[in-house]
C-alpha angles and dihedrals in degrees: 000000000000133000140164132202135175095193132219109291095193089054090054099259114157132161089257095048093046094047089047093050091052093045089054092060096034093114091057091046092051093053090054127264136198123231090246092055090049090063089066097038098058131027121239113286144081098312094054091044094055094048093042090054090049090050092053090049092047093048092051093049095046093049094043092237138097136265087244091063091045094050097041092234129131115227120232138167110275133207110224128194121249110225122233107204124225111268142123113314096255092051093049091047088053091050091052094046090048089052093064092134088063118076097185117061129184111204121203115217143175124193097282123101092339101160093037093054093047091048090054093046089048090052089052095043110027087156098058131099105227133198125180134221113200092182093220089300102126137077124225088257090055091051094050090049097044103039099073091049091048090051088055090052089055095248106169101202144002116214123211100338097171131043118275106257090023099069101091089116090071092073106105094007112130102209118200088217119051113253126220127204116223112153088018092066116042101148143351090288090070097047098097095058094038089056092055093047111031143049098216138005128231108224114204118180093219088058096044094043097242147332094292094062091037091059092052090047092050092051092048092048093050091050087059094050095253122145121238133229126174119211140168140221089222131277145130128294090278090063091044094052099076090040087055087066091060088042089064092064094036133100094216129028126203106176101130096126098122091050089062093053128083090228136018126202117263126265089037137164119283116247116185120173092327096317118116123202121215114270118262124232092253086069103034144319 
């Protein structure tokens, strides 16, 4: 079985720490372990994500079936965002214009020239669907000021506008643009607060500690009427493949990691004009 994880940098995941965590439980892994038992053996994070992905892959291969059958999910072609990185306005406009093959853009922003940058990008790409990621960089006053203007500019979603742990002011706020929790919702333990403050949650397998927990989180979020987004920390197609499973039950998909790398692994997933095909068994699952 094969799996790949980048880890969660703001939770202290590094290559060294993740490898160390896996080595500490290597004897349990060598004896054979179920995905359910893994949830108790390792905490949520990159190490558990990598092993969980490998166990899904191994289980599918051993049973002569597919991850889709095991998960009870029907694969379909997905549309992923293409990320426009934070930069000076002219550079961001150039990125958006160059990405003309991609009809869904995710724009990274801080608290400088927010409306001006989006107006410029909108002029360059009047055709595009656009979502924003504020990366915890705004205050509540910023959000209240920007949101009406961003609604005017046809922005479909704002991701993590306020810092995690500093977003209580969102309770009771009726945003004109839907709000998504990223850092504010890592696992099921965060769902109660996320439900009170956000319209959808961004599930990342590195945060959730793997596809097994991510599926449980997705089911619980849907039962509470929350929308779903699947994201990624980055990575090759092997990291995107398990996230693709969540993408098939999500409203918004952000698994463009391989597009932001110089090289992807082979065989990889197929990206064509922002559309992503299901992974093949030679890659994973």
